[in-house]
C-alpha positions in Angstrom: 76.5 119.9 85.6 76.2 118.6 89.1 79.6 118.4 90.8 80.4 115.9 93.6 81.1 117.7 96.9 84.5 116.4 97.9 86.8 116.4 100.9 90.5 115.4 100.7 92.5 114.1 103.5 96.3 114.1 103.1 99.6 115.5 104.5 103.0 115.1 102.8 104.4 116.1 99.4 103.4 112.7 98.1 99.7 113.8 98.4 100.0 117.1 96.6 99.8 115.9 93.0 96.6 114.0 93.8 95.1 117.0 95.5 95.9 119.0 92.4 94.1 116.5 90.2 91.0 116.7 92.6 91.1 120.5 92.7 91.1 120.7 88.9 88.7 117.9 88.1 85.6 119.3 86.4 83.3 116.8 88.2 84.5 117.6 91.7 83.6 120.5 94.0 86.5 120.5 96.5 84.9 121.9 99.7 87.9 121.6 102.0 91.0 119.7 102.9 92.1 118.1 106.2 95.7 117.6 107.1 97.9 117.0 110.1 99.1 119.9 112.2 102.1 122.1 111.3 105.3 121.1 113.2 108.7 122.3 114.1 111.2 121.0 111.5 114.8 121.2 110.5 117.7 122.6 112.6 116.1 126.0 113.0 113.0 124.4 114.6 110.8 126.7 112.6 107.1 125.9 112.3 106.5 124.4 108.8 103.2 123.6 107.2 102.6 120.2 105.6 103.0 120.5 101.8 99.2 119.9 101.4 98.5 123.0 103.5 100.9 125.1 101.5 99.1 124.0 98.3 95.7 125.0 99.9 97.1 128.4 100.9 98.5 129.0 97.5 95.2 128.1 95.8 92.8 129.6 98.4 91.3 126.2 99.4 89.6 126.0 102.7 91.4 123.6 105.1 91.5 122.2 108.6 94.4 120.7 110.6 93.7 118.1 113.2 95.9 115.9 115.4 92.9 113.5 115.7 90.2 114.0 113.1 87.9 111.6 115.0 87.8 114.0 117.9 87.2 117.2 115.8 83.5 118.1 116.2 84.1 121.1 113.8 85.3 118.8 111.0 82.6 116.2 111.6 79.9 118.9 111.6 81.3 120.4 108.5 81.1 117.1 106.6 77.5 116.7 107.8 76.4 120.2 107.0 78.0 120.4 103.6 76.3 117.0 102.7 79.6 115.8 101.4 79.4 113.2 98.6 82.9 111.9 98.6 86.0 111.7 100.8 89.4 110.8 99.2 92.3 109.9 101.4 96.0 109.6 100.5 98.9 109.5 103.0 96.9 111.0 105.9 98.4 108.7 108.6 95.4 108.7 110.9 92.8 106.0 111.5 89.3 107.2 110.5 86.3 106.3 112.7 83.2 104.5 111.4 81.3 107.7 112.2 83.2 109.6 109.6 83.3 106.7 107.1 79.5 106.7 107.2 79.1 110.4 106.5 79.8 110.9 102.7 76.9 109.9 100.4 79.1 107.9 98.0 81.7 106.8 100.5 85.2 107.3 101.8 88.0 106.1 99.5 91.7 105.5 100.2 94.4 105.5 97.5 97.0 102.9 98.6 100.4 102.3 97.0 100.3 98.6 96.6 98.3 96.0 94.8 95.9 95.2 97.6 95.5 92.9 99.5 99.3 92.8 99.3 101.2 95.1 101.7 98.4 96.5 103.8 99.8 99.1 106.2 102.1 102.1 106.5 105.1 101.2 104.3 104.0 99.3 101.1 106.6 101.0 98.9 109.5 100.0 101.2 108.2 96.4 101.5 107.9 95.9 97.8 111.6 96.9 97.5 112.7 94.9 100.6 111.3 91.8 98.9 112.8 92.7 95.5 109.4 92.6 93.9 109.3 93.3 90.1 105.7 94.7 90.3 103.7 97.0 92.5 100.8 99.3 91.9 98.1 101.7 93.0 94.8 100.6 94.5 91.7 102.5 95.5 89.5 100.9 98.1 86.3 101.9 99.8 87.4 102.3 103.4 86.1 100.2 106.2 87.2 100.2 109.9 89.7 97.4 109.3 93.0 98.8 107.9 93.2 98.7 104.1 90.6 95.9 103.9 87.8 97.6 101.9 86.5 96.5 98.5 88.6 97.5 95.6 87.3 99.8 92.9 90.5 100.7 91.0 93.8 98.9 90.5 96.8 99.5 88.3 100.1 97.6 88.1 103.4 99.5 87.9 106.7 97.7 87.1 109.6 98.1 89.5 112.9 98.5 87.7 116.0 96.8 89.2 117.5 100.3 89.4 114.6 101.7 91.5 115.1 102.7 95.1 112.6 104.3 97.5 113.1 107.8 95.9 112.4 106.7 92.4 109.6 104.4 93.2 107.8 107.0 95.3 108.0 109.4 92.4 106.4 106.8 90.1 103.7 106.0 92.5 103.0 109.7 93.3 102.4 110.2 89.6 100.2 107.1 89.2 98.1 108.0 92.3 97.3 111.4 90.8 96.5 109.9 87.4 94.1 107.4 89.0 91.7 110.2 90.0 90.3 110.8 86.5 89.2 107.2 85.7 88.0 106.7 89.3 85.8 109.8 89.2 84.6 109.0 85.6 83.4 105.6 86.8 81.3 107.3 89.5 79.9 109.9 87.1 79.1 107.2 84.5 77.5 105.0 87.2 80.1 102.3 86.4 81.8 102.1 89.8 82.2 98.5 90.8 83.6 96.8 93.8 85.7 93.6 94.2 86.2 92.1 97.7 89.8 91.5 98.7 91.0 88.0 99.0 91.8 87.6 102.7 93.9 84.5 101.9 96.4 86.7 100.0 96.8 89.4 102.6 100.3 90.6 103.7 101.3 93.5 105.8 103.8 96.4 105.6 104.1 97.8 109.1 106.0 101.0 110.1 109.7 101.0 109.5 112.0 101.3 112.5 115.6 102.6 112.4 117.0 99.3 113.6 115.4 97.5 110.7 118.0 99.0 108.5 121.0 97.3 110.2 122.8 94.9 107.8 123.6 91.5 109.3 126.3 90.2 107.0 126.5 86.8 108.6 122.8 86.1 108.6 121.5 87.9 105.5 122.1 87.0 101.9 122.9 89.4 99.1 119.3 89.8 97.9 118.1 90.6 101.4 120.8 93.3 101.8 120.1 94.7 98.4 116.5 95.0 99.3 117.4 96.9 102.5 119.7 99.3 100.5 116.9 100.1 98.0 114.0 100.2 100.5 115.7 102.4 103.1 117.3 104.8 100.7 115.3 107.8 102.0 115.1 106.7 105.7 116.6 105.3 107.8 119.3 104.1 105.2 120.9 100.7 105.4 124.0 100.7 107.6 126.9 98.7 109.1 129.3 99.6 111.9 132.9 100.0 110.8 135.5 100.8 113.5 132.6 101.3 115.9 131.1 104.0 113.7 127.8 103.9 111.8 128.4 103.9 108.0 125.3 104.1 105.8 125.4 101.9 102.6 123.7 103.7 99.8 124.4 101.6 96.7 125.8 98.2 96.2 126.6 95.7 93.4 127.4 92.0 93.4 131.1 91.1 93.4 132.9 88.0 92.1 135.5 88.2 94.8 135.2 85.7 97.6 134.8 87.4 100.9 134.0 85.4 104.1 130.5 86.1 105.4 130.6 88.8 108.0 133.9 90.2 106.8 135.0 93.4 105.1 138.1 93.7 102.9 139.7 96.2 100.6 140.7 94.6 97.3 141.8 96.4 94.1 140.8 99.7 95.5 137.2 98.5 96.3 135.4 98.2 99.6 134.0 94.6 99.6 131.7 92.8 102.1 130.9 89.1 102.5 127.2 88.2 103.0 125.7 84.8 103.8 125.9 83.7 100.2 127.7 86.3 98.0 130.1 89.2 98.2 129.3 92.7 97.2 130.9 96.1 96.7 129.7 99.2 98.5 129.6 101.6 95.5 128.3 104.6 97.5 128.3 105.1 101.3 128.0 107.8 103.9 130.0 107.8 107.2 128.3 109.4 110.1 128.2 113.2 110.0 129.8 113.3 106.5 128.8 113.6 102.9 128.0 110.6 100.8 131.0 109.3 98.8 132.3 106.5 96.7 134.1 103.6 98.2 137.3 104.9 96.6 137.1 108.2 98.4 136.1 106.4 101.7 139.2 104.1 101.4 141.5 107.1 100.6 140.3 108.8 103.8 141.1 105.9 106.1 143.9 106.3 108.6 143.5 103.0 110.4 142.7 99.3 109.6 139.1 98.8 108.8 137.2 96.5 111.2 133.5 95.5 111.0 132.1 95.9 114.5 
């Protein structure tokens, strides 16, 4: 049986499940993996490998690490000399040059965690939550130079539960990205791979998240907007307000029937309540700067001064 000579490009923990599926697929011959460089992490500033590289080391898979893959003559030559059939990309975080896109015989394919053309860009999971969407998905597109604009060859819808935040939705999408490998490869082997151009009239974007994006503006933002921030930014940077001139991260909220003026914070019935543009809400779980996460009850019990929104 002829196996497709394959290269995988990816870096974080999110990519490992998909790499495992590629490594174990009977129709694929994984020649090597490309990831980003190892970096100093955590308080000890020890050099740590990307999770994808740890997987490669554990399974004796050849790998390369490159700050800029487009400038790596070694990697480009390797793809040429190995006569690679297929490149699969997931969470690699580098733009890939046309030179590399043109090298594999079948093509270079990106697994994207949205229903393209919706949410092209770096943060599709967060934007689906920011907008309180009830559906997202996994798409596989044949890569072109324009970001996430290639023709689609696989798409699967995934419901978003009202209880989902970034952690839980990333886990769902990680699993679905990995499970997309088998039907995608089967379609290639069976000569049934088909392509659907993206509708450019339906394009939306999900650019990189900045820390300041997570600030809650109680006077200007309504409850749903704030709820979206709390869910979307639950991994990083976490939605926050400033109380008594200190940053307090808001980790979980629920709508309240109490009437609190927009832009105000009050303690009522042992609950920490905020007024938004249209509704009031309770901060069920929060984390003051430098402290552990806690319930609003524990937060209130620890106060030794009047609480002021600043």
